[in-house]
Structure formats: structure tokens, C-alpha cells
C-alpha positions in Angstrom: 85.8 7.5 -1.7 86.1 6.7 2.1 83.7 9.4 2.9 81.4 8.1 0.2 81.4 4.7 1.9 80.6 6.1 5.3 77.8 8.2 4.0 76.4 5.4 2.0 76.5 3.0 4.9 75.0 5.5 7.2 72.3 6.5 4.6 71.4 2.6 4.3 71.1 2.8 8.1 68.8 5.7 8.0 66.6 4.4 5.0 66.3 0.9 6.7 65.5 2.7 10.2 63.0 5.1 8.6 61.2 2.2 6.7 61.3 -0.5 9.2 62.4 1.0 12.5 59.0 0.9 14.0 58.9 -2.8 13.6 62.4 -3.9 14.2 65.0 -3.5 17.0 67.8 -1.2 16.1 70.2 -4.1 16.1 68.2 -5.8 13.3 68.4 -2.3 11.3 72.0 -2.5 11.7 72.5 -6.0 10.3 70.3 -5.0 7.3 72.0 -1.8 6.4 75.4 -3.7 6.6 74.3 -6.3 4.2 73.1 -3.6 1.9 76.4 -1.4 2.2 79.1 -4.0 2.2 79.3 -5.0 -1.5 79.3 -1.4 -2.6 82.0 -0.7 0.1 84.2 -3.5 -1.0 84.1 -2.5 -4.7 84.8 1.3 -4.1 87.5 0.5 -1.5 89.3 -2.2 -3.7 89.1 -0.3 -7.0 88.9 3.4 -5.9 90.6 3.8 -2.6 93.3 1.3 -2.5 93.6 0.5 -6.2 94.3 -3.0 -5.6 93.4 -4.6 -8.7 96.3 -6.9 -9.1 95.5 -9.2 -6.0 93.1 -12.0 -6.0 89.7 -10.4 -5.3 88.2 -13.5 -3.4 91.2 -13.4 -0.9 90.8 -9.8 -0.7 87.0 -10.1 0.0 87.5 -12.6 2.6 89.9 -10.3 4.4 87.7 -7.4 3.9 84.8 -9.4 5.2 86.8 -10.4 8.3 87.9 -7.0 9.1 84.4 -5.4 8.4 82.6 -8.2 10.5 85.0 -7.3 13.6 84.0 -3.8 13.3 80.3 -4.9 12.7 80.4 -7.0 15.6 81.3 -4.0 17.9 78.6 -2.0 16.3 76.0 -4.8 17.4 77.3 -4.6 21.0 78.0 -1.0 21.2 74.6 0.5 19.7 72.4 -1.2 22.1 74.6 -0.4 25.1 74.8 3.3 23.7 71.0 3.6 23.5 70.3 1.9 26.7 72.5 4.4 28.7 71.9 7.5 26.9 68.1 6.9 25.7 68.9 9.0 22.6 68.0 8.2 18.9 69.4 5.2 17.3 70.2 7.8 14.2 72.6 9.7 16.5 74.1 6.5 18.3 74.8 5.1 14.9 76.4 8.4 13.5 78.7 8.5 16.6 79.7 4.8 16.1 80.3 5.3 12.2 82.6 8.5 12.9 84.7 6.5 15.4 84.9 3.3 13.3 85.8 5.1 9.9 89.5 5.5 11.1 89.9 2.0 12.4 88.3 0.7 9.0 90.8 2.7 6.9 93.7 1.5 8.7 92.7 -2.3 8.8 91.9 -2.2 5.2 95.1 -0.4 4.3 97.2 -2.6 6.2 95.5 -6.1 6.1 92.6 -6.3 3.4 94.3 -4.9 0.5 97.8 -5.3 1.4 100.1 -6.3 -1.2 
């Protein structure tokens, strides 16, 4: 399921970039894709990955949101820097960021967001 969340998040970015990338800065694309992927990611991680159905979902969601927002803020900073220095595609830059952040995301959600 963790892989699905990664794929879903990246596909949300790709779809948003392909539809609106000619109009928006890549940072705006990241924000929109994040908003699309967040609810799906919370539900699948809570119910299927960590099977955390006993805890208060509102508290878990706030922890999840705080954790994801930290990673999201890093994405907002690092993607434009990467693009400015490498002059490569936003699709490649985002793919690299997602690969690196997946491990951090799993660990923070396991030990904080959905901890018993």
C-alpha cells in the first residue's frame, strides 16, 4: 500500500503538470497534487498499512497532516532549487524527491502519526 500511495501521489503530480504545467509554476503543481493525494494517502495508511482503527482518527489525521506538511515543505523548497541548478524536467525532479521522501514518510507515520 505504501507503494500505491507513492504512485498515486506521483500520478497526481504528473496529471496536474500535464494539464496545467504550461500555466503554473511547478511549485503550484506540487501544491495541487498534494491536496489531491493527501486524503487518499491518509485513508490507505491508516486502514491498510498501519491498521490503526482503534485510535482517534482526528488526532491521527492532525499528526499525519503535520508529518506530511513537513515533507511537503521540503518538497516546496527542494524542487525549485533542483530545477534551477539542473535545468531538468519537473517530472524527473519530483520523481527523485518522492523516492527519497518515501522512507522518511513511512518512518514518521509508523512512529508518530499512527503510533498507539
